[in-house]
C-alpha positions in Angstrom: -38.2 85.6 16.0 -41.1 84.7 18.2 -43.2 83.9 15.2 -40.5 81.6 13.7 -40.2 79.9 17.1 -43.9 79.3 17.4 -44.1 77.9 13.8 -41.2 75.6 14.5 -42.7 74.2 17.6 -46.0 73.7 15.8 -44.6 71.9 12.7 -41.9 69.7 14.4 -44.3 67.2 15.9 -46.4 67.2 12.7 -43.3 66.4 10.6 -42.1 63.7 13.0 -45.6 62.1 13.1 -45.7 62.2 9.3 -42.3 60.4 9.0 -43.5 57.8 11.5 -46.6 57.2 9.5 -44.6 56.9 6.2 -42.3 54.3 7.8 -45.2 52.3 9.2 -46.9 52.3 5.8 -43.7 51.2 4.1 -43.3 48.3 6.6 -46.9 47.3 6.0 -46.4 47.3 2.3 -43.3 45.1 2.6 -45.0 42.6 4.8 -48.1 42.6 2.5 -45.9 41.9 -0.6 -43.8 39.3 1.1 -40.5 41.2 1.6 -39.3 39.8 5.0 -35.9 40.9 6.3 -33.6 38.0 6.9 -32.5 37.9 10.5 -28.9 37.5 11.3 -27.6 34.3 13.0 -28.3 34.5 16.7 -25.4 35.7 18.7 -25.6 32.7 21.1 -25.9 30.0 18.5 -23.9 26.9 19.4 -22.4 24.5 16.8 -19.8 21.9 17.9 -18.4 19.1 15.6 -16.6 16.1 16.9 -14.0 14.1 15.0 -14.8 10.4 14.3 -12.1 7.9 15.3 -10.6 6.4 12.1 -10.8 2.7 11.8 -7.7 0.5 12.1 -5.9 -1.7 9.6 -4.7 -5.1 10.8 -2.8 -8.1 9.4 -4.5 -11.5 9.1 -3.0 -12.3 12.5 -4.4 -9.2 14.2 -1.2 -7.2 14.2 -2.0 -3.4 13.8 -0.5 -1.7 10.8 -2.5 1.6 11.2 -4.6 2.9 14.0 -5.9 6.1 15.5 -5.2 7.1 19.1 -6.0 10.0 21.4 -3.1 12.0 22.7 -2.9 15.1 24.8 -0.7 18.1 23.9 0.8 19.8 26.9 1.9 23.5 26.9 2.7 25.9 29.7 1.4 29.4 30.3 4.6 30.9 31.9 2.7 34.1 33.1 0.2 32.0 35.0 2.9 29.7 36.2 4.6 32.6 38.0 1.5 34.0 39.6 -0.4 32.9 42.7 -3.7 31.4 41.5 -5.4 32.4 44.7 -4.1 36.0 44.7 -3.6 37.2 41.1 -0.9 39.7 40.8 1.2 38.1 43.5 4.2 35.9 42.7 3.7 32.2 43.4 5.8 30.7 46.2 9.1 29.3 44.8 8.4 26.0 46.5 5.1 25.6 44.7 6.6 26.6 41.3 9.4 24.2 41.7 7.0 21.4 42.7 5.0 22.0 39.5 8.1 22.0 37.4 9.4 18.7 38.9 5.9 17.1 38.6 5.7 18.1 34.9 9.3 16.9 34.1 8.8 13.6 35.9 5.3 12.8 34.5 6.1 13.7 30.9 9.6 12.3 30.9 11.2 15.7 30.1 14.5 17.2 31.3 13.9 19.6 34.1 15.9 22.2 32.2 13.4 22.2 29.4 10.4 22.8 31.7 12.3 25.5 33.6 13.1 27.3 30.3 9.4 27.2 29.5 8.5 28.9 32.8 11.0 31.6 32.0 9.6 32.5 28.6 7.2 35.2 30.1 10.1 37.1 31.6 12.2 36.7 28.5 9.8 37.3 25.6 6.3 37.7 27.1 5.2 34.4 25.6 1.9 33.0 27.0 2.1 29.6 25.4 5.1 27.2 25.3 4.6 23.7 23.9 6.2 20.9 26.0 5.2 17.6 24.5 2.4 15.2 23.7 1.5 12.1 25.7 -1.1 9.4 25.5 -1.1 8.1 29.1 -4.5 8.6 30.7 -3.1 8.3 34.2 -0.6 11.1 33.5 -3.4 13.2 32.1 -5.5 12.8 35.2 -2.5 13.5 37.4 -1.5 16.8 35.7 -5.0 18.2 35.4 -4.7 20.1 38.7 -1.7 22.3 37.5 -3.6 25.5 36.6 -0.9 27.0 34.4 -0.9 23.8 32.2 -2.7 24.2 28.9 -4.0 20.8 27.6 -5.6 20.1 24.2 -6.8 16.7 23.0 -5.7 15.5 19.6 -6.4 12.5 17.5 -3.4 11.2 15.5 -2.8 8.4 13.0 0.0 6.1 13.9 1.7 3.2 12.1 3.0 0.8 14.7 5.0 -1.3 12.2 6.8 1.7 10.8 8.1 1.1 7.2 6.8 -2.5 7.1 4.1 -2.8 4.3 4.2 1.0 3.9 3.3 1.0 0.1 0.3 -1.3 0.7 -1.0 0.5 3.9 -0.5 4.0 2.6 -1.0 7.1 4.7 -3.4 9.9 5.5 -3.2 13.7 5.1 -1.9 15.8 7.9 -5.3 17.7 8.4 -6.1 16.5 11.9 -9.8 17.6 11.7 -10.4 15.9 8.3 -7.7 13.3 7.7 -8.1 11.7 4.3 -6.5 8.5 3.0 -3.9 9.5 0.3 -2.4 6.2 -0.7 -2.7 2.4 -0.4 -5.5 0.8 1.7 -5.9 4.1 3.5 -7.1 5.6 0.2 -8.9 2.7 -1.3 -11.0 2.0 1.8 -11.5 5.7 2.8 -15.3 5.4 3.1 -15.0 2.4 5.4 -12.2 3.8 7.6 -13.1 7.5 8.0 -16.3 7.1 10.2 -19.0 9.8 10.6 -18.3 13.0 12.5 -20.6 14.0 15.4 -22.5 17.3 15.6 -24.2 19.3 18.4 -26.3 22.4 17.7 -28.2 24.6 20.2 -27.7 27.7 22.2 -25.2 29.0 24.7 -25.4 31.6 27.5 -23.5 34.9 27.7 -20.5 33.2 29.2 -20.3 30.7 26.3 -21.6 27.8 28.2 -24.0 25.4 26.5 -27.7 25.4 27.4 -28.1 21.6 27.2 -31.9 21.9 27.7 -32.0 23.8 24.4 -30.1 21.3 22.2 -31.4 21.0 18.7 -29.2 18.3 17.2 -27.1 15.8 19.2 -25.4 13.3 17.0 -22.5 11.3 18.4 -19.5 10.6 16.2 -19.5 7.1 14.7 -16.0 5.5 14.4 -14.8 4.0 11.1 -14.7 0.3 10.5 -11.6 -1.8 10.9 -9.9 -3.5 7.8 -8.3 -6.9 8.1 -5.8 -7.7 5.4 -4.7 -11.1 4.0 -1.1 -10.2 4.8 0.6 -12.4 7.3 2.7 -10.1 9.5 5.4 -12.7 10.1 5.8 -13.6 6.4 5.8 -9.9 5.4 8.4 -9.0 7.9 10.7 -11.9 6.8 10.2 -11.1 3.1 11.2 -7.5 3.7 14.3 -8.6 5.7 15.4 -11.0 2.9 14.8 -8.4 0.2 16.8 -5.8 2.1 19.8 -8.1 2.3 19.4 -9.2 -1.3 19.2 -5.6 -2.7 22.4 -4.7 -0.9 24.2 -7.8 -2.0 23.1 -7.6 -5.7 23.5 -3.8 -5.7 20.0 -3.3 -7.3 18.2 0.0 -7.6 15.0 -1.6 -6.5 13.4 -5.0 -5.7 9.9 -6.2 -5.2 8.2 -9.5 -4.3 4.8 -11.2 -3.9 3.8 -14.3 -2.0 0.4 -15.5 -3.2 -1.7 -18.3 -1.8 -2.7 -20.7 -4.7 -6.1 -22.0 -3.6 -7.6 -18.6 -2.5 -5.7 -15.8 -4.3 -4.9 -14.2 -1.0 -1.7 -12.1 -0.9 0.3 -13.2 2.1 3.1 -10.7 1.5 3.8 -7.8 -0.9 6.9 -5.7 -0.6 8.9 -3.1 -2.5 12.3 -1.8 -1.4 13.4 0.9 -0.8 10.3 2.0 1.1 9.3 4.9 3.4 7.9 5.8 6.8 4.1 6.6 6.4 4.1 8.7 9.6 6.7 10.9 7.9 5.5 10.6 4.3 6.4 14.3 3.5 10.1 13.3 3.8 9.8 10.7 1.0 9.6 10.9 -2.8 6.8 9.6 -5.1 9.2 6.8 -6.2 9.5 5.5 -2.6 5.8 5.6 -2.0 5.0 3.8 -5.2 3.9 0.1 -5.0 5.9 -1.5 -7.8 4.2 -4.8 -7.3 1.0 -3.4 -8.8 1.8 0.1 -10.3 4.9 -0.7 -12.4 4.7 -2.2 -15.9 7.7 -3.9 -17.4 8.7 -6.4 -20.1 8.5 -9.7 -18.3 11.1 -11.5 -20.4 11.4 -15.2 -20.4 8.8 -15.8 -17.6 6.3 -15.3 -20.4 7.5 -18.5 -22.1 5.5 -20.5 -19.6 2.3 -18.8 -20.9 3.4 -19.6 -24.5 3.9 -23.2 -23.5 0.4 -23.3 -21.9 -1.1 -22.0 -25.2 0.9 -24.4 -27.4 0.1 -27.5 -25.3 -3.6 -26.5 -24.7 -4.1 -26.1 -28.5 -2.5 -29.5 -29.1 0.2 -27.9 -31.3 3.0 -29.7 -29.4 3.6 -31.9 -26.4 6.3 -31.6 -23.7 8.5 -34.0 -25.7 8.0 -32.6 -29.1 11.5 -31.9 -30.7 12.1 -28.6 -32.4 15.1 -27.3 -34.2 17.0 -24.4 -32.6 18.1 -23.1 -36.1 17.5 -19.4 -36.0 17.8 -19.1 -39.8 14.9 -21.4 -40.5 13.3 -19.8 -43.7 9.8 -20.5 -42.5 10.1 -17.8 -39.8 10.9 -14.1 -39.9 13.9 -12.8 -38.0 13.8 -15.1 -35.0 15.3 -13.9 -31.7 18.8 -14.9 -30.7 19.9 -16.9 -27.6 22.4 -15.6 -25.1 24.2 -18.9 -24.9 24.7 -21.9 -27.2 21.9 -24.5 -27.5 21.8 -28.0 -28.9 20.7 -28.3 -32.5 17.4 -29.8 -31.3 15.5 -29.4 -28.1 12.2 -30.8 -26.7 9.6 -28.2 -25.7 10.4 -29.2 -22.1 14.1 -28.7 -22.4 13.6 -25.5 -24.3 11.7 -24.1 -21.3 14.3 -25.4 -18.8 17.2 -23.8 -20.8 15.0 -20.8 -21.8 15.6 -21.1 -25.6 14.4 -18.0 -27.4 14.4 -19.6 -30.8 12.1 -22.5 -29.9 9.5 -20.4 -28.2 9.7 -17.7 -30.9 8.8 -20.5 -33.4 6.0 -21.7 -31.1 4.6 -18.2 -31.0 4.7 -17.9 -34.8 3.0 -21.3 -35.2 0.2 -20.3 -32.8 -0.3 -17.0 -34.7 -1.0 -13.6 -33.2 -4.7 -14.1 -32.6 -4.4 -17.3 -30.7 -1.4 -16.3 -28.6 -3.0 -12.9 -27.8 -6.2 -14.6 -26.7 -4.4 -16.8 -24.3 -2.4 -13.9 -22.8 -5.6 -12.0 -22.4 -7.4 -14.9 -20.8 -4.5 -15.2 -18.3 -5.2 -11.6 -17.3 -2.6 -9.6 -19.1 -3.6 -6.3 -20.6 -6.2 -5.6 -17.9 -6.2 -4.8 -14.2 -6.6 -7.7 -11.7 -8.9 -5.7 -9.5 -6.8 -6.0 -6.4 -7.9 -3.5 -3.7 -5.2 -0.9 -4.3 -5.2 2.5 -6.0 -2.9 3.1 -8.9 -2.9 -0.4 -10.4 -1.7 -0.5 -14.0 -3.2 -2.8 -16.6 0.0 -3.4 -18.6 0.4 -3.3 -22.3 -0.9 -6.0 -24.6 -1.5 -4.5 -28.0 -4.4 -5.9 -30.1 -3.3 -8.9 -32.2 -4.3 -7.1 -35.4 -1.4 -4.6 -34.8 1.3 -7.3 -34.3 3.9 -7.2 -37.1 6.0 -10.2 -38.1 8.7 -9.3 -35.6 6.3 -9.1 -32.7 4.9 -12.6 -33.5 8.2 -14.1 -32.3 9.0 -11.5 -29.6 5.8 -11.5 -27.6 6.1 -15.2 -26.9 9.4 -14.6 -25.1 8.2 -11.6 -23.2 9.3 -8.7 -25.3 7.1 -5.9 -26.6 4.4 -6.7 -24.0 4.3 -5.2 -20.5 2.9 -6.7 -17.4 2.7 -6.0 -13.6 4.0 -8.3 -10.9 0.6 -9.0 -9.6 -0.6 -10.1 -13.1 2.3 -12.5 -13.3 1.7 -13.9 -9.9 -2.0 -14.5 -10.6 -1.2 -16.1 -14.0 1.3 -18.6 -12.4 -1.2 -19.3 -9.6 -3.7 -20.2 -12.4 -1.2 -22.8 -13.6 -0.7 -24.0 -10.0 -4.4 -24.2 -9.6 -5.0 -26.6 -12.5 -6.1 -23.8 -14.9 -8.5 -21.9 -12.6 -7.7 -18.2 -12.6 -8.6 -16.4 -9.3 -8.7 -12.8 -8.5 -5.9 -11.9 -6.2 -7.0 -9.9 -3.1 -5.6 -8.1 -0.1 -8.6 -7.5 2.1 -10.1 -10.4 3.9 -12.9 -8.6 5.8 -14.1 -5.3 7.2 -15.6 -5.2 10.7 -17.1 -2.7 13.1 -14.6 -0.7 15.1 -13.1 -2.5 18.1 -15.3 -5.6 17.5 -13.8 -9.1 17.3 -12.9 -10.0 13.7 -14.4 -13.5 14.4 -17.8 -12.1 15.4 -20.1 -12.7 12.4 -22.5 -10.0 13.5 -19.8 -7.3 13.3 -18.6 -8.2 9.8 -19.5 -5.4 7.3 -17.7 -7.0 4.3 -16.3 -10.5 3.7 -14.2 -11.5 0.7 -15.6 -14.3 -1.4 -13.5 -16.4 -3.7 -13.8 -15.1 -7.2 -13.0 -17.2 -10.3 -12.1 -15.1 -13.3 -11.8 -17.8 -15.9 -10.3 -21.1 -17.0 -7.7 -20.2 -19.7 -6.3 -23.8 -19.9 -7.4 -27.4 -19.2 -6.3 -29.0 -15.9 -4.2 -31.6 -17.7 -2.4 -28.8 -19.6 -1.6 -27.0 -16.3 -0.2 -30.2 -14.8 2.0 -30.9 -17.8 3.4 -27.4 -17.8 4.2 -27.6 -14.1 6.0 -30.8 -14.7 8.0 -29.1 -17.5 9.0 -26.3 -15.2 10.6 -28.7 -12.6 14.0 -28.8 -14.4 14.5 -25.0 -14.2 15.5 -25.1 -10.5 17.7 -28.2 -10.9 21.2 -28.7 -12.1 21.4 -27.8 -15.8 18.5 -25.4 -15.5 18.7 -21.7 -15.6 18.0 -21.3 -11.8 19.7 -24.0 -9.8 20.1 -21.5 -7.0 16.3 -21.4 -6.7 16.1 -25.0 -5.4 14.4 -25.5 -2.0 15.7 -28.5 -0.1 12.9 -31.0 0.5 10.5 -29.4 -2.0 9.8 -29.5 -5.7 9.9 -26.2 -7.4 8.1 -25.4 -10.7 9.7 -22.1 -11.7 10.9 -19.9 -14.5 13.5 -17.2 -14.9 13.3 -13.9 -16.7 16.1 -11.6 -17.6 14.5 -8.7 -19.5 16.3 -5.7 -20.9 14.8 -2.4 -19.8 13.3 -0.3 -22.5 14.7 3.1 -23.3 12.4 6.2 -23.1 12.8 6.8 -26.9 12.5 3.1 -27.9 14.8 0.2 -28.0 16.5 -1.5 -25.1 19.5 -0.9 -22.9 22.3 -3.4 -23.3 23.4 -3.3 -19.6 20.2 -2.7 -17.6 17.8 -5.5 -16.7 14.8 -6.6 -14.7 15.9 -9.9 -13.3 13.0 -12.1 -12.2 12.2 -15.6 -10.8 8.7 -16.9 -10.2 8.0 -20.3 -8.8 5.3 -22.6 -7.6 6.0 -24.6 -4.4 5.6 -27.4 -3.7 5.1 -28.3 -7.4 3.4 -31.6 -6.6 0.7 -30.0 -4.3 0.9 -26.3 -4.9 0.6 -24.0 -1.9 2.1 -20.7 -2.8 3.4 -18.7 -5.8 6.4 -16.5 -5.1 7.7 -13.8 -7.4 10.9 -11.8 -7.0 12.1 -9.1 -9.4 15.3 -7.1 -9.1 15.3 -3.8 -11.0 18.7 -2.8 -12.4 20.9 -5.2 -10.4 24.6 -4.7 -11.1 25.4 -6.1 -14.5 28.4 -8.5 -14.1 29.7 -10.7 -16.9 33.4 -11.0 -15.9 35.0 -12.9 -13.1 37.4 -10.1 -12.2 34.5 -7.6 -12.0 32.7 -10.2 -9.8 35.6 -10.3 -7.4 36.0 -6.6 -7.3 32.3 -5.8 -6.7 31.5 -8.8 -4.5 28.6 -10.0 -6.7 28.2 -13.3 -8.6 29.1 -13.6 -12.2 26.0 -13.0 -14.3 24.5 -11.2 -11.3 22.0 -9.5 -13.6 20.3 -12.7 -14.6 17.1 -13.8 -13.0 18.3 -17.2 -12.1 21.3 -15.8 -10.2 20.0 -13.0 -8.0 16.2 -13.5 -8.0 16.5 -17.3 -7.9 18.5 -17.2 -4.7 16.2 -14.7 -3.0 13.2 -16.9 -4.1 14.8 -19.9 -2.4 15.4 -18.1 0.8 11.8 -16.7 1.0 10.3 -20.1 0.0 12.2 -22.0 2.6 10.9 -19.7 5.3 7.3 -19.6 4.1 7.0 -23.4 3.7 8.4 -24.0 7.2 6.2 -21.3 8.7 3.0 -22.6 7.0 4.0 -26.2 8.1 3.9 -27.5 4.6 5.1 -31.1 4.4 8.1 -31.7 2.2 7.3 -33.6 -1.0 10.9 -34.7 -1.4 11.7 -35.6 2.2 15.0 -37.3 1.3 16.4 -33.9 0.3 15.7 -32.3 3.7 19.1 -31.7 5.4 19.5 -33.4 8.7 19.8 -31.2 11.8 23.3 -30.8 13.0 23.2 -31.4 16.8 26.9 -30.8 17.3 
């Protein structure tokens, strides 16, 4: 045994020394060959990101439609609230606890019972965190900072001060507070401008988690997003939505949309779709409510397209306003002309055919123009392609290549059947007629400026819209002749006498288009009823479009009396024409546009 013990004591240090030498040699080989062990992240590494304040969205008058604000979320730790902060383990004095409860309830405008229940949660369920409310008042925040059991966290939230107003245009952001992303409307389209740049701090912290400021490596402050100023006039937008709300209820329509477009600039002064939704609670809405039907819905325009056909025929010298054309549908020179919904005179001038919306006459004009020429004019007016307005989801409509037009389409496309458009395309095309043949790009964003800087300060402007001319589809004299032809539509004998605006001339056109069935063909009792007009016609200021989607179809007087809607309520001149007149009357007064027919202005009743 002694011998084994001596040998063990002899060889143990030798073996240990040998293992050490082998390990050292292996380490030297690894270093020599470049194998370096990757060190783990230091335990005391500090990384702190700060959220950038999202830019605001304003109307042209400076009214906020979307903005970001800082709020404080207040919660109570009921265990701490019932312990003496000076002597842990002891119960706090009842008077002190009651004073804190009263202070919280008063400052945060909460019932005392709610705060008392929060303080009792530790005894009931051993809860350590009970949410009370959020508040954005800085004075209240400073006042409550001394209550040791109060847990306060700072949050940045997106708010929409105007609620549902302009909701489909403004859009909304995702609910991820740390990385809110625009998900619709201007919020989505101008995401890069609005979102800002987050801040970042990296460095080291001590064993207690406190930052060692002297060892900071990166210190980048968050840069707020830019502010977006729209062309929307808040007062016009608010009034348009109010009028549409009343009109939709009265005419019992599934949906209604409208656009007010400034002629000389292409600026959208109002754009509304009803029903709408609350962007601050977008999860409670459906996709249909969030959809902007003024730019994202295509539909057969119906007879409002006859104005474009008139422009093409006059611009080509094919006819003049007073050219007389037969209303005989069985003319052998034409293939299966469309029918008219009401009886026409045997012969009509091109002007009267527009005023009375004669399908036969404009079907003949389309055939005489031929598919290539008519398609070219429709394309030049902007149909079949996106306008480029600053909104996501814009549709380009449907304008099939003229080579694919059959004989039937040659007489149907001129009256707005078999082609699909968007409301913004129609408004821009009519603004071209109002603007003596100059087609402008419609737009919604006037400028983008640095956050919280005056919009009028040139140095703070990041983007400024510039007037963009897209083309000249027709000559100025053609545009003026067509405007003059359109004057009779909103007068007695025209298809939209309800669209008249006292004191002002109206160059307008009705459209009563049957809605297409999913499998092809048209419904007999479902319509899109439209009216679009230029006011004043003599010195155009604005174009206003109104479309009712599926208004109640009424062709009988007894049904009219029972449902409380006008006879022929489904026609554009009846429902949309009346709404147009109400909107136009407000807009012209608001913009202080001088009446061009002053003798028609009703006298004020002082009694």
